[in-house]
PLY file of the C-alpha trace (Angstrom):
ply
format ascii 1.0
element vertex 131
property float x
property float y
property float z
element edge 130
property int vertex1
property int vertex2
end_header
-0.04 0.04 -0.01
2.74 2.50 0.89
4.88 1.64 -2.21
1.88 2.25 -4.46
1.11 5.61 -2.74
4.87 6.58 -3.11
4.65 5.65 -6.81
1.39 7.61 -7.24
2.84 10.74 -5.54
6.45 11.31 -6.29
6.49 14.61 -4.44
5.65 12.50 -1.36
8.90 10.48 -1.95
10.79 13.67 -1.90
9.34 15.01 1.31
10.02 11.68 2.98
13.54 11.74 1.89
14.08 15.21 3.06
12.43 14.53 6.32
14.84 11.62 6.82
17.86 14.17 6.71
16.14 17.25 8.09
17.41 18.34 11.59
14.88 17.26 14.28
15.23 20.50 16.18
15.66 24.10 15.22
16.25 27.36 16.87
14.85 29.05 13.71
11.41 29.61 12.61
9.66 26.83 10.55
6.47 25.67 9.36
5.56 22.04 10.39
2.98 20.42 8.26
1.24 17.49 10.16
-0.28 15.15 7.76
-1.16 11.35 7.28
-0.95 8.84 4.37
-4.25 8.98 2.45
-5.31 12.49 3.70
-7.19 13.95 0.75
-6.89 17.50 2.10
-3.14 17.01 2.68
-2.86 15.88 -0.99
-4.91 18.94 -2.05
-2.59 21.26 -0.06
0.41 19.71 -1.68
-1.01 20.23 -5.28
-2.32 23.88 -4.49
0.49 25.16 -2.35
3.05 22.53 -1.25
4.51 22.10 -4.72
5.43 25.76 -5.09
5.88 26.74 -1.29
9.68 26.43 -1.41
9.90 29.12 -4.14
7.86 31.81 -1.87
9.00 34.62 0.35
7.10 32.89 3.09
9.30 29.87 2.73
12.56 32.11 3.47
10.92 33.05 6.71
9.31 29.61 7.45
11.16 26.70 5.87
8.84 23.76 5.60
9.17 20.36 7.43
6.50 17.50 7.07
5.55 15.43 10.05
3.47 12.27 9.64
1.22 11.76 12.69
0.80 8.08 12.06
4.48 7.71 12.57
5.29 9.07 15.85
8.59 10.70 16.15
10.03 13.53 18.20
9.40 16.66 16.28
11.61 18.64 18.83
8.90 21.24 19.15
6.86 22.13 22.27
3.37 21.99 21.05
0.47 23.90 22.72
-1.76 21.00 22.21
-1.75 17.58 20.33
-2.22 17.55 16.64
-5.63 15.56 16.01
-6.58 16.71 12.49
-4.73 16.70 9.12
-3.49 18.79 7.75
-2.47 20.98 10.64
0.15 23.60 10.01
2.22 24.63 13.05
4.36 27.79 12.99
7.35 27.34 15.25
9.94 29.76 16.50
13.00 28.78 18.80
11.46 25.26 19.16
8.08 26.53 20.37
4.70 26.70 18.81
3.56 30.24 18.17
0.70 29.65 15.97
-1.37 26.91 14.13
-3.77 26.52 11.17
-5.93 23.46 11.54
-7.32 22.14 8.23
-7.02 23.38 4.66
-9.94 24.92 2.74
-8.17 26.68 -0.12
-4.98 28.38 -1.05
-6.19 31.82 -0.46
-7.50 31.11 3.08
-4.09 29.30 3.78
-1.81 32.18 2.52
-3.93 34.84 4.42
-3.67 33.02 7.68
-0.05 32.23 7.12
0.77 35.81 6.30
-0.36 36.92 9.78
2.35 34.58 11.46
5.05 35.62 8.95
4.43 39.24 9.80
4.62 38.50 13.52
7.89 36.68 13.14
9.50 39.32 10.88
8.64 42.08 13.32
10.03 40.12 16.18
13.38 39.53 14.51
16.22 41.87 15.84
17.34 42.72 12.47
13.98 44.30 11.64
13.89 46.26 14.86
16.77 48.79 14.93
17.43 50.13 18.40
0 1
1 2
2 3
3 4
4 5
5 6
6 7
7 8
8 9
9 10
10 11
11 12
12 13
13 14
14 15
15 16
16 17
17 18
18 19
19 20
20 21
21 22
22 23
23 24
24 25
25 26
26 27
27 28
28 29
29 30
30 31
31 32
32 33
33 34
34 35
35 36
36 37
37 38
38 39
39 40
40 41
41 42
42 43
43 44
44 45
45 46
46 47
47 48
48 49
49 50
50 51
51 52
52 53
53 54
54 55
55 56
56 57
57 58
58 59
59 60
60 61
61 62
62 63
63 64
64 65
65 66
66 67
67 68
68 69
69 70
70 71
71 72
72 73
73 74
74 75
75 76
76 77
77 78
78 79
79 80
80 81
81 82
82 83
83 84
84 85
85 86
86 87
87 88
88 89
89 90
90 91
91 92
92 93
93 94
94 95
95 96
96 97
97 98
98 99
99 100
100 101
101 102
102 103
103 104
104 105
105 106
106 107
107 108
108 109
109 110
110 111
111 112
112 113
113 114
114 115
115 116
116 117
117 118
118 119
119 120
120 121
121 122
122 123
123 124
124 125
125 126
126 127
127 128
128 129
129 130
């Protein structure tokens, strides 16, 4: 079943490969995408947003890391509450959750919600706040 899924969604293979070599903890800001195999809304997000996310300004502020909730592994992040629904997008800074988007409706809603977190992070960075 997993092999068929990986053949059907080659981008998923890339995410799994990247996740295997991605650092578990980070002091920087990042966007964690919690998903699961067979999640239709996760696949829709991958198609609408995920395939081009790495080329966006938001990706420079919040690099992407995928976490499969069916394969428990330490995310290295202090979550405010457990992730129960997929996809769930958790914005992390210095290893702590600072925001969350639960579910995916469409790309416009996702970018609008994510934009508020990106603005918050950019204004909190020392290089953007000259003293």
